[in-house]
C-alpha positions as CSV (number, residue, x, y, z in Angstrom):
1,M,-8.0,-2.7,-23.3
2,S,-4.8,-0.9,-24.3
3,A,-1.3,-2.5,-23.8
4,L,0.5,-2.0,-20.5
5,E,3.4,0.3,-21.1
6,I,6.6,-1.0,-19.4
7,Y,9.1,1.8,-19.1
8,I,12.6,0.3,-18.6
9,D,15.2,2.7,-17.0
10,I,18.1,3.9,-19.1
11,N,20.4,2.0,-16.6
12,F,19.3,-1.3,-18.1
13,P,21.6,-2.5,-21.0
14,K,20.3,-1.5,-24.4
15,K,20.8,-5.0,-25.8
16,L,18.6,-6.4,-23.0
17,V,15.9,-3.9,-23.7
18,D,16.1,-4.7,-27.4
19,A,15.8,-8.4,-26.7
20,L,12.7,-7.8,-24.5
21,I,11.2,-5.6,-27.2
22,S,11.8,-8.4,-29.8
23,I,10.3,-11.0,-27.5
24,H,7.2,-9.0,-27.0
25,N,6.9,-8.2,-30.7
26,L,6.0,-11.9,-31.0
27,Q,2.7,-11.3,-29.1
28,R,-0.4,-11.9,-31.2
29,K,-2.4,-9.5,-29.1
30,K,-0.3,-6.6,-27.9
31,Q,-0.6,-6.8,-24.1
32,Y,2.7,-5.1,-23.3
33,Q,4.7,-2.3,-24.9
34,I,8.3,-2.1,-23.9
35,I,9.8,1.4,-23.9
36,H,13.4,2.3,-23.1
37,W,12.9,5.1,-20.7
38,I,15.5,7.8,-21.4
39,D,14.2,11.0,-20.0
40,Q,12.3,11.6,-16.7
41,E,9.0,12.3,-18.3
42,I,6.5,9.5,-18.8
43,P,4.1,10.5,-21.6
44,S,1.3,8.2,-20.4
45,A,-1.5,10.3,-19.1
46,E,-2.6,7.7,-16.6
47,S,0.0,6.4,-14.1
48,G,-2.1,3.2,-13.8
49,K,-1.3,2.3,-17.4
50,A,2.5,2.3,-16.9
51,L,4.9,0.0,-15.1
52,L,8.4,1.4,-14.3
53,L,11.4,-0.9,-14.2
54,M,14.2,0.9,-12.4
55,V,17.6,0.4,-10.9
56,N,18.2,1.2,-7.3
57,E,21.9,1.9,-6.7
58,Q,21.6,2.9,-3.1
59,K,23.1,0.4,-0.6
60,R,20.3,0.6,1.9
61,G,16.7,1.4,1.3
62,L,15.2,2.8,-1.9
63,E,16.2,5.9,-3.8
64,I,13.8,8.9,-3.6
65,P,12.8,8.8,-7.3
66,I,11.7,5.2,-7.0
67,L,9.6,6.0,-3.9
68,K,8.2,9.2,-5.5
69,H,7.0,7.3,-8.6
70,Y,5.3,4.8,-6.4
71,E,3.6,7.6,-4.3
72,E,2.4,9.2,-7.6
73,G,0.5,6.0,-8.4
74,Y,2.9,4.1,-10.6
75,K,3.5,0.4,-10.6
76,V,7.2,0.2,-9.9
77,I,9.7,-2.7,-9.9
78,A,13.3,-1.9,-8.8
79,C,16.5,-3.9,-9.1
80,K,18.6,-3.5,-6.0
81,A,22.1,-3.2,-7.3
82,G,23.6,-1.1,-4.6
83,N,26.0,-3.7,-3.1
84,V,27.5,-4.5,-6.5
85,T,30.7,-2.5,-7.2
86,K,31.1,-3.5,-10.9
87,P,28.0,-5.1,-12.3
88,D,28.5,-7.8,-15.0
89,L,26.0,-6.9,-17.8
90,F,25.5,-10.5,-18.7
91,E,24.6,-11.5,-15.1
92,F,22.4,-8.4,-14.9
93,A,20.6,-9.4,-18.1
94,M,20.2,-13.0,-16.9
95,T,18.8,-11.7,-13.6
96,V,16.1,-9.6,-15.4
97,L,15.2,-12.6,-17.6
98,R,14.9,-14.8,-14.6
99,V,12.4,-12.5,-12.9
100,W,10.6,-11.4,-16.1
101,P,7.8,-14.0,-16.0
102,R,7.1,-12.9,-12.4
103,I,7.1,-9.2,-13.5
104,I,4.5,-10.0,-16.1
105,E,2.4,-12.1,-13.6
106,V,2.4,-9.3,-11.0
107,S,1.5,-6.7,-13.6
108,E,-1.5,-8.8,-14.7
109,K,-2.8,-9.5,-11.2
110,E,-2.3,-6.2,-9.4
111,H,-4.2,-3.2,-10.7
112,D,-3.4,-0.8,-7.9
113,P,0.0,0.9,-7.6
114,F,2.7,-1.4,-6.2
115,L,6.4,-1.4,-5.4
116,Y,8.4,-4.6,-5.8
117,T,12.1,-5.2,-5.7
118,F,14.5,-7.9,-6.8
119,T,18.2,-8.2,-6.2
120,Y,21.1,-8.3,-8.6
121,S,21.6,-12.1,-9.2
122,G,18.3,-12.8,-7.5
123,K,15.5,-15.0,-8.6
124,K,12.4,-13.6,-7.1
125,L,10.4,-10.4,-6.6
126,S,9.7,-9.1,-3.1
127,K,7.0,-6.6,-2.1
128,A,8.8,-3.6,-0.8
129,K,8.2,-2.5,2.8
130,N,7.5,1.2,2.9
């Protein structure tokens, strides 16, 4: 089985992405590959082999690109940051690190496309209601 590719949106701090890459480089068996997702193209041929970690800046509901990726068959997890006027990068990074174990758990258990969200400063993932 090949490693699950986790594409992290460009809106996530580079130092946070670098830290996650360093942590996952400690794996004996490469189960996850962290990729800082800069452009809109996802080179993975199969959407089921990629998890997208995105930022939702809309105050209510989810942004269209997030919904479209889910509809195209991707596993998507979105951070709801729409109510935050000036995000603190440290708090944002700590939020991601708090929910990271749950992100890994969900990606291992669910094989079909899914859409989960977590809030800025939150501690848990929630299945999105479409």
